[in-house]
N, C-alpha and C positions, 0 to 999 in steps of 0.2 A: 711792297711795304706801304702801308697807309700813311696819310699825312699826319694823323693824330699820333701814330707810333713814332714817326720821325721827329715830330715836334717834342714829344715827351722825352725821347732819347737825347735829343739835343739839349733840352732843358737840364736833364740830369748831368750831361757832359759839361755844360757851362758851370753848374753848381760845383761839380767835382774839381774842375780846373781852377775856378775862383777860390775854392776852399784850400786846395793844395798851395796856391800862390800865397794866400794869407798865412798858412802854417809855415811855409818856407821863410817868408819875410819876418815873421815873429822869431823863428829860431835863429836866423842869420843875425837879427838885431841883438838877441841875447848873447850870441857868440862874439860879436864885434864890439858891442857897446861897453862891455865890462860890468854889466848889471846882472851877472849870473848869481842867482840866490844860492847856488850850490858851490860857488867859488871855483868853477871850472874843474870839478872832480873828474878824473879820467873817464870812468864809465859813462857818466851823464853827457859829457862833451862828445864822446864817441857815438852815443845813441843819437844825439842831436845831428851830428854830421851825417850819420847813416840815414836818418829820417829825411833830411834835406835831399840827399841823393835818391832815396826811395821815392820821394814825391816827384822827382823828374821822370822816373819810369812810369808812374801813374799818368803824368801829363803826356808823355809820348804815346801811351796807349790811348788816351782820350782823343788826341789829335788824329791818330790813325783810324780809330773807329769813326770819327766825324767824317774823314775822307772816304771811308768805305761806305758809309750811309749815303753820302753824296753820290757816289758811284752807283749805288743801288737805285737811288731815285732817278738818275739819268740813264739807267739801263746799260751801264758800261762796266759793271762789276765783274762780268765774265770775260775778262781780258787779262793780258799779262801785266798791266799796270797795277792791278790789285795785289799781285804777289809781293811787291815791295812793302806794302802796308801790313800785310799779314805777317811777313817775315820780321818786320820791325816790331810788331806786337809780340811775336814769339821771343825775340831777343830781349825786349823790355821785361817780359815775364821771367825769363831766365835770370836777368840782372836782379830783379826783385827777389827771386829765390836766393841768389847768392848773397844779397844784402841781408836777407833774413837769417841765413846761416852765419853771417858775420855777427848779427845781433845775438844769436844763440851762443857763439863762441865768446863774445864779450860778457855775456850774462852768466856763463857757466861757472866761473870761479865763485860767484856769489851764491851758487846753488849746491855747494858741496854737501850740505846737510840734507838736501832733497834733490837728488840728481834726476828724479822723474820729470821735473820741470824742463830740464834740458832735453830729455828724450822727447817729450811732447813738442817742444819747440822745433826740434829737428824733424819730427814727423810733419809739422806744419810746413816746413821748408820742402819736404818731399811732396806734399800735396800741391804746393805752388808749382813745383816742377811738373807735376801731373797735369796741371792746367796748361802749361806750355806744350805738353805732348798732345793734349786735346786740340789745341789751336793748330798744331802741326798736322794732325789728322784732318782737320777741317780744310787746311791748305791743300792737302792731297786731293780732297773731294773737289775743291775749287779747280785744281789742275785738271782733273778728269772732266769737269763741266766745260772748261775752256777748250780742251781738246775736242770734245764732242760738238761744241758749238762751231769750232773751226771746221771740223769734218762735215757737219751739216751744211755750212756755207759753201764748202767746196762741192758737195753733191748737188746743191741747188744751182750752182754755177754750171756744172756739167749738164744738168737737166735743162737749164735754160738754153744751152748751146744746141742740144738735141732738138728742142722744140723750135 
């Protein structure tokens, strides 16, 4: 992975992490300050709480991707240590999907005249779960690469003994 790519990715991650913190701070301020222009109506308050928690899943993914990029740059990504970050990303994506399904459920009563909106929103939740499955498949590929790397190291050690 080139230096420019790593720097660009890290710049994006910093912007995303900073943006999510700003959004969370604004939403928490509205919830605790009593300056809610909607007077704490239930759906809006629920949406704000879900958004705050959803931003945590984005932040977790950002930190894990940062760590994985660091491992790539240091040449240690093909190790068992990378699995915990990939598994955490998968869990955060599943959590985001569950939060999206919660948004869909909270929004559904307001969509009685147009239930297609709820169906589309549920489809988006399924797509988010699909992303988690893709990350899981990539984890399996990483596991195969780690196993092959370990096998190659073992064969090299045996060859060194013979020589």
